[in-house]
Structures are given as C-alpha cells and as structure tokens.
C-alpha positions in Angstrom: 136.0 146.1 8.5 136.5 142.9 10.5 134.1 140.1 9.6 132.6 137.9 12.3 130.9 134.6 12.0 128.1 134.4 14.5 126.4 131.0 14.8 123.4 131.1 17.1 120.2 129.1 16.9 118.1 131.5 19.0 116.8 133.9 16.3 116.0 136.7 18.7 119.4 136.6 20.4 121.2 136.1 17.1 119.6 139.2 15.6 120.2 141.2 18.7 123.9 140.3 18.8 124.3 140.9 15.1 122.7 144.4 15.2 124.7 145.4 18.3 128.0 144.2 17.0 127.5 145.9 13.6 126.3 149.1 15.2 128.6 149.4 18.2 131.6 147.3 17.1 131.4 148.3 13.5 131.8 144.7 12.4 130.5 142.9 9.4 128.5 140.1 11.1 127.4 137.0 9.2 124.6 135.2 11.2 123.9 131.5 10.8 121.2 129.5 12.6 122.9 126.2 13.0 126.3 124.4 12.8 125.9 123.1 9.3 125.0 126.6 8.0 127.9 128.0 9.9 130.4 125.5 8.4 129.2 126.3 4.9 129.6 130.1 5.5 133.1 129.6 6.9 134.1 127.5 4.0 133.0 130.2 1.5 134.3 133.4 3.2 137.2 134.6 5.3 136.4 135.5 8.9 138.5 137.4 11.5 136.7 135.8 14.4 134.0 133.2 15.2 131.3 133.2 17.9 129.8 129.7 18.2 126.8 128.7 20.4 127.5 125.3 21.8 124.0 123.8 22.1 122.6 123.9 18.5 120.7 121.5 16.2 122.2 119.6 13.3 125.8 120.3 14.4 126.8 121.5 17.9 129.3 124.3 18.5 132.1 122.1 19.7 131.9 120.0 16.6 131.7 123.1 14.4 134.8 124.5 16.2 136.7 121.3 15.6 135.9 121.4 11.9 136.8 125.1 11.6 140.1 124.3 13.2 140.8 121.8 10.4 140.3 124.7 7.9 142.0 127.5 9.9 144.3 127.0 12.9 144.5 130.7 13.7 141.1 132.3 13.6 139.9 133.3 17.1 136.9 131.3 18.4 134.6 132.2 21.2 132.3 129.5 22.5 129.0 130.7 24.0 126.7 128.3 26.0 124.3 128.2 28.9 126.4 125.4 30.4 128.9 126.4 33.1 130.5 123.1 34.0 134.3 122.9 34.1 134.3 119.9 31.7 132.6 122.0 29.0 135.1 124.8 29.5 138.1 122.4 29.2 136.5 121.0 26.1 136.2 124.4 24.6 139.9 125.1 25.0 140.9 121.6 24.1 139.2 122.0 20.7 141.2 125.2 20.0 138.9 127.8 21.4 140.3 131.1 22.5 137.6 132.2 24.9 134.4 131.0 26.5 131.4 133.0 27.6 128.5 131.7 29.7 124.9 132.7 29.0 123.3 134.9 30.0 126.0 137.4 29.4 126.1 141.2 28.8 126.6 142.1 25.2 129.1 144.8 26.3 131.2 142.0 27.8 131.1 140.0 24.6 132.3 143.1 22.7 135.2 143.6 25.1 136.3 140.0 24.6 136.0 140.3 20.8 138.2 143.4 20.8 140.7 141.9 23.1 141.1 138.8 20.9 141.4 140.9 17.7 144.0 143.1 19.4 145.9 140.1 20.4 145.9 138.8 16.8 147.1 142.1 15.5 150.0 142.3 18.0 151.0 138.7 17.2 151.0 139.4 13.4 153.3 142.4 14.0 155.7 140.9 16.6 155.6 137.1 16.3 158.1 135.9 13.7 156.7 132.4 13.9 158.4 129.3 15.3 161.9 128.9 13.9 161.9 125.2 14.9 159.0 122.9 14.1 160.6 119.4 14.3 161.6 118.0 17.6 163.2 114.7 18.8 161.9 113.7 22.2 163.7 110.4 23.1 162.2 107.9 20.7 159.4 110.3 19.8 159.3 112.7 16.9 157.1 115.8 17.3 156.0 117.9 14.3 154.6 121.2 15.5 153.3 122.2 12.1 151.1 119.1 11.7 150.6 118.7 15.4 151.6 115.1 15.3 153.7 112.9 17.6 155.3 109.8 15.9 156.4 106.8 17.8 157.2 103.2 16.6 155.1 103.6 13.4 152.1 105.1 15.3 151.0 108.7 15.4 149.1 110.9 17.9 147.2 114.0 16.8 147.5 116.9 19.3 145.1 119.8 19.8 146.4 123.3 19.1 146.9 124.0 22.8 148.6 120.7 23.4 151.0 121.3 20.5 151.8 124.8 21.7 152.5 123.6 25.2 154.7 120.7 24.0 156.7 123.0 21.7 157.5 125.3 24.7 158.6 122.3 26.7 160.8 121.1 23.8 162.4 124.5 23.4 163.2 124.4 27.1 164.1 120.7 27.1 165.9 119.6 30.4 165.3 123.2 31.7 162.4 124.7 33.6 159.5 126.2 31.7 157.8 128.5 34.3 154.1 128.2 34.8 153.6 131.9 34.2 155.6 131.8 30.9 153.5 129.0 29.6 150.2 130.6 30.5 151.0 134.0 29.1 152.5 132.6 26.0 149.6 130.3 25.1 146.6 131.7 27.0 147.8 135.3 27.4 146.4 135.2 31.0 147.8 133.4 34.0 144.5 133.2 35.9 143.3 130.2 37.9 141.0 128.7 35.3 143.7 128.8 32.5 146.0 127.2 35.0 143.6 124.3 35.5 143.1 123.9 31.8 146.9 123.7 31.3 147.1 121.0 34.0 144.7 118.9 31.9 146.8 119.3 28.8 150.0 118.4 30.7 148.3 115.2 31.9 147.4 114.4 28.3 151.0 115.0 27.1 152.3 112.8 29.8 150.0 110.0 28.6 151.1 110.5 25.0 154.8 110.2 26.0 154.6 107.4 28.5 155.9 104.6 26.2 159.5 105.9 26.4 160.9 105.6 29.9 163.6 108.1 29.0 161.0 110.9 28.7 159.3 112.5 31.6 157.4 115.8 32.2 158.3 116.9 35.8 156.5 119.3 38.1 159.1 121.7 39.5 157.6 122.8 42.8 156.9 126.5 43.0 158.3 127.2 39.5 156.9 125.2 36.6 157.7 122.2 34.5 160.6 120.4 32.9 160.6 118.1 29.9 163.3 115.7 31.0 164.9 113.5 28.4 167.7 111.1 29.5 
C-alpha cells in the first residue's frame, strides 16, 4: 500500500481527503495540520507522495516542500492552494514540485493526478538507468548534477531540481540542438503551454548563472529548441 503525506490546515477538508483517498485510492494517508507537523512526519516515515497545502500556519507549503527536497529529491510533491497566480505556479515547480492543483478542486481530479504521478515513478524505476554522466565542464564552469551545484572561480550556485535536470540535458547535447518537446517530455512529462512557460523561466535563470563566461551561451533555435553553445 502506497503511503501519502497530506498536509492540510483545514480540518474538514483534510479529513474528507484522507477518507476518500484511503477508501477509493486504497492509500495509507497520514494527515498533518501544519507544515511543522508535516516535516516531523516526513522525517520519521517513508512516503511515496506528498500533498502540501500552500497557505498554512507555522510553516507554509512552499517552505515545507523545499525542506522535503533536502531530505528526498525524488518523492513526488503536489502543491494545493487557493491561489492561481502564475508566479505561485512557477514557485511550485521551481521548488521541485511535480504538480499543482488549485482550490476548489474535485477530489476525483486529485486522485487522477496522484495515480499519474505514482505510475510515472514506477515506469521510471523500471526503465531509467540513471544518469551515466554527472560531472560536466561548461567553459570555465563545472556543473555537478548530483549535488546540483555550479562552480565558478571559487564560487558556487545551487540549482533547483528542475534547473539541474534542464542544464544536464543541455550539457548532454552541448553545441547541438535540444528540442523543446524533448526537454518538456523528459523533465515535465507533458509539453503543454504552462510547462513551456515554466521552462522559459528556468532557462532565463540558467543564462544568468552562466553569464560570467563569455564563451558560454544558451541560444534559442527558432522553431526547434535550444543550444548550449561553448566556444
């Protein structure tokens, strides 16, 4: 039985979701009322998926998600919030979230998203051999995919999970075109408009991180994708 961490400060909604997911989804659901309680639970048990409300007392969902990612880089995270602004959605993915659902939502939709994420994880475990190469030289920069760090002239820049995955794909295709579709399907598993906008944000950040070396450039290849150009 898959175990889910559900962190929701609305007791009525929390109990409703817990009961439904245990009954219909046949999951073991651990319900926590705030971010601090959620972090304690995650630190003590192993979970297959996390559902985090964003607007919570003591510790908000984004902060909790960031702290969970320090413990576990792989566990799927779904952020749930009443806010629907693009900035919040970008923050959710930037912090390593795998999905985002806006309140009010249908419980059936949440269950579908949970099953999709768990299926994706199962497929990855059976088919993904893991990255063969984790260390990359990018001009005067050194990129460590495992630690998600870029090193340059004695300084280091920590990347988010999505930024590290995107930079790794660009490095593997260095001086060649990484198609937009390939990047979206590989990292987000869906090439829809919103994921495309999120990827554009991460590309802008990567360009900023690599701007000190004039020999390094991330180019837009019109109608195709992107190219990490290293002269």
